N, C-alpha and C positions, 0 to 999 in steps of 0.2 A: 447859316445853314451848314457850312463845313464843320463847325463845332458840334452841331447836333449829330452829324454823321459819325464823327469820331467818338462822341459820347455813347451812341448806340453800340458802335463797334467795341469800345473799351468795356462797356458794361457787359457785352456779350462774352468778352474774355473772362471776366470775373465769374459770370454764371457758369461758363464752361469749366473753369477751374474748380468750382464748387460741385460740379457734376450735374448741374441743372441744365440739361441740354435743351429742354423745351424753351426755357426763357432765353438761353443763348441763341437758339435758332431764331426766335422771334426778334431779338435785337439785331441780329445780322440781316434778317429780312427787312427790318425798318431802315437800316443803313443802306441797303441795296435799293430800296424803294426811293430813298432820297437822292441817291446817286448810283445809278446802274453801272457806272464806269469805275466804281471804287473796288479795285481788285483785292485789297486786303480782306474785305468783308466776305468775298467768295472763298478766299483761301481759308479763313477762320471758320466759316460755316462748313466747308469741306472737312475740316478737322473734327467738327462736332459729328458729322455723318460717319467719319471713321470710328469715333468712339462708340457710336450707336450700332456699328457693324453694317451700315449701309454704304458699301464701297462704291456702288455704281453712282449714287447721288454725290458722294465725295469726289469721285473722278470727274463727274460733270462740272462740279463747282471749280475744281482745280483747272479743268480745261478752260472754263470761262475766265478765270483769273489770268491764265497764260495768254489767252486771246487779248485781254485788256492790257497786259503788261508782260510781254515776252522776255523781259530781263529780270523778272521777279524770281530770283534763285530759289528761295525757300519753297515756292509752289512746286517746282520740279522735284525737290526732295520729298515733299509731302505726297505728290502724286506717285512718285517712285515707290514710296512706302505702301501706298494703297494698292498699287499693282503687285508689289511683293506679297502683300496679304492675300490678294486674289489668286496668287500663283502664276501671274503673268510676268514671268521673270525677265524675258527679253525686253519688255516694255519698261520694267523697273530699271534695268541696266541702262536703257536709252535715256531715261529721265535723270538718273544720277549722273550719267556722262554729260548731259546737257548742263546740269547744275555746275559740274566741274569746269566745263568749257566757259561758262559765264563767270565763275569764281574759282580759280585754280587753288585758292587758299582755303577752301571749304573742307575742313578735315572730316566733318560729319558725313558729307556726301561720299568721300572715299570709304569711310568705314561702312556706310550703308551699302554701297555698291559691292564692297567686299563680302558682306553677308549674303548678297544675292549670288555672287560667284560661288561662294561656299555651298549655297543651296543647290546650285547647278552641278556641284561636284568638281569645280575647278579651283582646287586649293592653291595652286600657284598664283593665279590672278587674284584670288582672295587675299593671299599673303602680301602681294605687292600693294594692294589697296590699303590693307591694315598698316603696312610699313609707312606708306605715304601719309596716312592719317596721323600716325604717331610722330612722324617728322614735322608735320605742320602744327600739331598740338600735343606736346608731350604730357599733357594733363588729361587727355581724353581716355578715361578709364574703360569705356566700352570697347575701344579699339584694342587695348591690351587684352581684355577679356576674350574678344573674338579671335585675336591672334593666338592667345594661349590655347583656345579650343582647336584652332587649326594645327598648331604645333602638336598638340596631343593626338589629333587624328593622323598626323604623319609619323607618330611614334617618337617625336623629339621631346622627351619628357623633361630634360633639363631646361630647355627654352620655355616649355609650357609652364613649369613651376616658376620660372623667373617672371613671366608675364602675369601669372596669377598673383604673385607676390607684389608686383607693381599695382595691380588692381586693389589689393588689400591696403596698400599704402595710400592710394589716391581716394578710393571710395569703397569702403568695405561693403556697403549695401549693394554694389554692382557685382560682387563676386559670387554670382549664382549660376 
């Protein structure tokens, strides 16, 4: 039975990657029916709901995944992203901060929290988070991109150009 649960969950990932959210959801539902305690299925189904634009269902699934596994760092990042998309910025910051508390080496969580600080207009906190993300992962192109935008917003064009140059070096597709 554990193999079936993972097979449904893994097939759900493939369907999701293909953009077939109906089949992905069906597979995650099957995994959950076989094991209602399987937190990754709730997390992944939540991501499908995010893709479909149903943030409330996504957050409900992320909540359930956290209830089942309060140390599942990625779920806090995913729920933080959903809260950010909903405009619930303080809840997003709380989730990213919890992800960081559980895994202080999670560069993406710092980058994502920085984006929320930026959306709230706090460029200094945003910059501190981007700096930490880059310290942890010097190859994280989105952090350079976001920091470049923050530098630009502060009028620091030289640093902005340097960061955008780094994005072009690491990942030209991310330089938008």
